[in-house]
C-alpha positions as CSV (number, residue, x, y, z in Angstrom):
1,M,36.8,15.1,-5.5
2,A,33.1,15.6,-5.2
3,N,32.7,17.6,-8.4
4,A,31.9,17.0,-12.0
5,A,35.7,17.1,-12.9
6,G,36.5,14.6,-10.2
7,T,33.6,12.3,-11.2
8,K,34.8,12.4,-14.9
9,A,38.3,11.5,-13.7
10,Y,36.9,8.4,-12.0
11,V,34.9,7.3,-14.9
12,D,37.8,7.8,-17.3
13,Q,40.0,5.6,-15.1
14,V,37.6,2.6,-15.7
15,T,36.3,3.2,-19.1
16,L,39.2,4.5,-21.2
17,P,41.6,2.2,-22.9
18,P,45.3,2.4,-22.2
19,D,47.2,5.0,-24.2
20,S,49.0,2.2,-26.1
21,E,45.7,1.2,-27.7
22,L,45.2,4.7,-29.3
23,P,47.5,4.7,-32.3
24,P,46.2,1.4,-33.8
25,A,42.7,2.4,-33.2
26,L,43.2,5.8,-34.9
27,S,44.9,4.1,-37.7
28,D,41.9,1.7,-38.2
29,F,39.5,4.7,-38.0
30,F,41.2,6.8,-40.6
31,H,41.4,3.7,-42.8
32,A,37.7,3.1,-42.5
33,F,36.9,6.7,-43.1
34,R,38.6,6.7,-46.5
35,R,35.9,4.2,-47.8
36,P,33.7,5.8,-50.5
37,E,30.5,4.9,-48.7
38,T,31.8,6.4,-45.4
39,L,32.9,9.6,-47.3
40,A,29.5,9.8,-48.9
41,R,27.6,9.5,-45.6
42,A,30.0,12.1,-44.0
43,A,29.2,14.5,-46.9
44,K,25.5,14.0,-46.4
45,L,25.8,14.6,-42.6
46,E,27.7,17.8,-43.3
47,G,24.9,18.9,-45.6
48,L,22.3,18.2,-42.8
49,G,24.3,20.3,-40.4
50,L,27.1,18.3,-38.8
51,N,29.3,20.3,-36.4
52,V,27.0,23.3,-36.2
53,D,24.0,24.0,-34.0
54,S,21.3,22.2,-35.8
55,D,18.6,19.6,-35.6
56,L,21.3,17.1,-36.7
57,E,23.4,17.9,-33.6
58,R,20.5,17.7,-31.4
59,R,19.1,14.4,-32.7
60,L,22.4,13.0,-33.9
61,G,21.6,9.3,-33.3
62,A,18.4,9.4,-35.1
63,R,19.7,11.4,-37.9
64,I,22.7,9.2,-38.5
65,V,20.3,6.2,-38.8
66,E,18.3,8.1,-41.4
67,T,21.5,8.4,-43.5
68,A,22.4,4.8,-43.3
69,P,22.1,2.9,-46.7
């Protein structure tokens, strides 16, 4: 496995949580995402170009910090 897919498989083995942890984590994520302040931040990010080829996508970390309250 000396290719990118093989390397990713090794990294996934040691960095991903067990499948049993996914359902509660997703539940917590969706609960947090319903908060008004989170929805407002997501709307602002969409307006700035979230999920399209844009400056936001290319500089996502810095742009998210800019939208923080």
